[in-house]
C-alpha positions as CSV (number, residue, x, y, z in Angstrom):
1,X,0.0,0.1,0.0
2,X,1.6,3.5,-1.1
3,X,-0.4,6.7,-0.9
4,X,-3.8,5.4,-0.9
5,X,-2.7,2.9,-4.0
6,X,-2.6,-0.7,-3.8
7,X,0.4,-2.1,-6.0
8,X,0.9,-6.0,-6.5
9,X,4.4,-7.0,-7.6
10,X,5.1,-10.4,-9.2
11,X,8.5,-11.2,-9.0
12,X,9.6,-13.3,-12.0
13,X,13.2,-14.4,-11.6
14,X,12.8,-16.9,-14.3
15,X,11.3,-15.9,-17.7
16,X,9.7,-19.0,-18.7
17,X,6.5,-18.3,-17.2
18,X,6.5,-15.0,-18.8
19,X,7.1,-16.5,-22.3
20,X,4.4,-18.8,-21.8
21,X,1.7,-16.0,-20.5
22,X,3.0,-14.0,-23.7
23,X,2.4,-17.0,-25.9
24,X,-1.1,-17.9,-24.5
25,X,-1.9,-14.1,-25.0
26,X,-2.5,-13.4,-21.6
27,X,-0.9,-10.3,-20.3
28,X,-0.2,-10.6,-16.5
29,X,0.9,-7.1,-15.7
30,X,0.4,-3.7,-16.6
31,X,3.7,-2.4,-16.1
32,X,7.1,-4.0,-16.1
33,X,10.0,-3.0,-13.6
34,X,13.2,-3.9,-15.3
35,X,15.8,-4.3,-12.7
36,X,19.4,-3.5,-13.8
37,X,22.2,-3.6,-11.4
38,X,24.2,-0.3,-11.6
39,X,27.5,-2.2,-11.3
40,X,26.8,-5.0,-13.6
41,X,24.7,-3.2,-16.2
42,X,23.2,-4.8,-19.1
43,X,23.4,-8.8,-19.2
44,X,21.8,-11.3,-21.7
45,X,18.8,-11.9,-19.4
46,X,18.1,-8.1,-19.2
47,X,17.7,-8.3,-23.0
48,X,15.9,-10.9,-22.8
49,X,13.4,-9.8,-20.2
50,X,13.0,-6.3,-22.3
51,X,12.1,-8.2,-25.5
52,X,9.6,-10.1,-23.7
53,X,8.2,-7.1,-22.1
54,X,8.3,-5.4,-25.5
55,X,6.7,-8.2,-27.3
56,X,3.8,-8.2,-24.6
57,X,3.4,-4.5,-25.4
58,X,3.6,-3.4,-21.8
59,X,4.8,-0.4,-20.3
60,X,8.6,-0.5,-18.8
61,X,10.1,1.3,-15.9
62,X,13.9,0.6,-15.2
63,X,15.1,0.3,-11.5
64,X,18.5,0.7,-11.5
65,X,19.5,-1.0,-8.4
66,X,22.7,-1.3,-6.1
67,X,23.6,2.3,-6.6
68,X,25.4,2.4,-3.0
69,X,27.8,0.0,-4.3
70,X,31.6,1.1,-5.3
71,X,31.5,0.1,-8.9
72,X,28.1,1.6,-9.6
73,X,28.1,3.5,-12.9
74,X,24.4,4.9,-13.8
75,X,25.4,6.6,-16.8
76,X,26.9,3.5,-18.2
77,X,23.7,1.6,-17.4
78,X,21.8,4.3,-19.4
79,X,24.2,4.1,-22.5
80,X,24.0,0.3,-22.5
81,X,19.9,0.2,-22.3
82,X,19.9,3.0,-24.9
83,X,22.0,0.6,-27.2
84,X,19.2,-2.2,-26.9
85,X,16.3,0.3,-27.3
86,X,15.5,1.7,-24.2
87,X,16.3,5.4,-23.9
88,X,16.0,7.2,-20.7
89,X,13.7,10.5,-20.5
90,X,16.6,12.7,-19.3
91,X,18.4,11.7,-22.6
92,X,15.4,12.6,-24.9
93,X,13.8,8.9,-24.9
94,X,10.5,7.8,-23.0
95,X,11.7,5.4,-20.4
96,X,11.8,6.5,-16.6
97,X,14.9,5.2,-15.2
98,X,15.0,5.2,-11.3
99,X,18.3,5.0,-9.4
100,X,17.5,2.7,-6.2
101,X,19.1,0.9,-3.9
102,X,17.4,-2.4,-2.2
103,X,20.1,-2.4,0.4
104,X,19.6,1.1,1.7
105,X,16.0,1.8,0.7
106,X,17.3,4.9,-1.5
107,X,14.9,5.8,-4.6
108,X,12.3,3.3,-3.5
109,X,9.7,5.8,-3.1
110,X,10.8,7.7,-6.2
111,X,9.9,4.3,-8.0
112,X,6.8,3.8,-6.2
113,X,5.8,7.4,-7.3
114,X,6.7,6.5,-11.1
115,X,4.4,3.5,-10.9
116,X,1.7,5.5,-9.8
117,X,2.4,8.3,-12.3
118,X,2.4,5.7,-15.2
119,X,-0.5,3.7,-14.0
120,X,-2.4,7.2,-14.1
121,X,-1.0,8.1,-17.4
122,X,-2.2,4.6,-18.8
123,X,-5.8,5.0,-17.1
124,X,-5.3,1.6,-15.8
125,X,-8.9,0.9,-14.6
126,X,-11.2,-2.4,-14.4
127,X,-14.6,-3.5,-13.0
128,X,-14.7,-4.4,-9.7
129,X,-18.2,-5.5,-9.4
130,X,-19.5,-9.0,-11.3
131,X,-18.0,-12.3,-11.5
132,X,-14.1,-12.4,-11.5
133,X,-11.8,-13.2,-14.4
134,X,-8.3,-13.4,-14.7
135,X,-5.1,-15.6,-14.9
136,X,-3.0,-18.4,-13.3
137,X,0.5,-17.1,-12.0
138,X,1.7,-20.5,-10.9
139,X,0.2,-23.8,-9.8
140,X,1.6,-27.3,-8.4
141,X,0.5,-29.9,-6.1
142,X,0.5,-29.3,-2.2
143,X,0.5,-32.1,0.5
144,X,-2.8,-32.3,2.1
145,X,-4.5,-29.5,-0.2
146,X,-3.9,-31.4,-3.6
147,X,-3.7,-29.4,-6.6
148,X,-3.3,-25.7,-6.0
149,X,-2.9,-22.5,-8.0
150,X,-2.1,-18.7,-7.3
151,X,-4.7,-16.8,-9.4
152,X,-4.4,-12.7,-10.1
153,X,-7.8,-11.3,-10.4
154,X,-8.1,-9.1,-13.5
155,X,-11.6,-8.0,-13.2
156,X,-14.8,-8.5,-10.9
157,X,-14.3,-10.1,-7.3
158,X,-13.6,-13.7,-6.5
159,X,-15.4,-14.9,-3.7
160,X,-15.4,-18.1,-1.6
161,X,-17.8,-20.8,-3.1
162,X,-17.7,-19.0,-6.6
163,X,-17.5,-21.8,-9.3
164,X,-14.6,-21.2,-11.3
165,X,-13.6,-22.6,-14.8
166,X,-9.7,-22.9,-15.3
167,X,-8.3,-24.3,-18.4
168,X,-11.0,-27.2,-18.9
169,X,-11.7,-28.1,-15.3
170,X,-14.3,-26.5,-13.3
171,X,-14.2,-26.4,-9.5
172,X,-16.1,-24.6,-6.7
173,X,-13.7,-22.4,-4.6
174,X,-13.3,-23.9,-1.0
175,X,-11.2,-21.5,0.4
176,X,-9.2,-18.4,-0.4
177,X,-6.0,-17.2,0.7
178,X,-4.1,-14.0,0.3
179,X,-0.2,-13.7,-0.1
180,X,0.4,-13.9,3.4
181,X,-1.7,-17.4,3.3
182,X,-4.5,-15.7,5.6
183,X,-8.1,-16.8,4.8
184,X,-9.9,-14.4,2.8
185,X,-13.7,-14.3,2.1
186,X,-13.0,-12.3,-1.5
187,X,-10.4,-11.1,-3.5
188,X,-11.0,-7.9,-5.8
189,X,-8.9,-7.0,-8.9
190,X,-5.0,-6.9,-8.8
191,X,-5.4,-9.1,-5.9
192,X,-3.2,-12.4,-5.8
193,X,-5.0,-15.3,-4.5
194,X,-4.2,-18.8,-3.6
195,X,-6.6,-21.6,-4.0
196,X,-6.9,-25.3,-3.7
197,X,-9.0,-28.3,-4.2
198,X,-8.3,-28.6,-7.8
199,X,-8.7,-31.9,-10.0
200,X,-5.2,-31.0,-11.3
201,X,-2.7,-28.2,-11.7
202,X,-3.5,-25.8,-14.4
203,X,-0.8,-24.1,-16.4
204,X,0.9,-20.8,-15.8
205,X,-0.9,-18.3,-18.1
206,X,-4.1,-20.3,-18.1
207,X,-7.2,-17.9,-17.9
208,X,-9.8,-18.4,-15.4
209,X,-13.5,-17.3,-15.1
210,X,-16.6,-17.5,-12.9
211,X,-19.3,-19.3,-14.1
212,X,-22.8,-19.1,-12.9
213,X,-23.6,-22.8,-12.7
214,X,-22.2,-26.4,-13.7
215,X,-24.4,-26.5,-16.9
216,X,-22.4,-23.2,-18.0
217,X,-19.2,-24.4,-16.7
218,X,-19.7,-27.9,-18.5
219,X,-20.8,-26.2,-22.1
220,X,-17.7,-23.6,-21.9
221,X,-15.1,-26.5,-20.8
222,X,-16.3,-28.7,-23.6
223,X,-15.8,-25.7,-26.0
């Protein structure tokens, strides 16, 4: 929570899930924060992550991290990023590049301000009322809970007891948990939520929708 806004961060250390989501045409994020170390500059994985974000058509903000280290060179990072197509605003481009230190906390509020500003410019809005829809962020099998998944609600509000169709399976939601693993009754848009009791693990990037009854779920599932 920051300045009366709620920002949900999805950390993607590996880029495989991101590629899958892109390949399925499901856009998981509104804004991509590309983290580049000030002492390491652009690496192959930086370029890979940038290409994924570019292909998905998502707005990018660069966080230049580790500015507190002795070898930090912010201008070199800006130059290297410009070479791959990300030109900073202060060089006449359209990419915000925010120097930060995860270690000391310096610049973090500037980064959050930047995210809020970009979201206002992009007019990111969605419907909070009505049945929920969104995507699967990750899934797996958990002892005692069976097939589980972390969902991100994109529109509407997900409520305990809702019947959801995810991939080609449909299930009634027994329980919802937030990112702190606390039980919750409902999840509005931009909220990541953990569900259990699925028949099998869905794929990362699968879309889910809430359906009104089993008849509708069955028809959609067969389609």
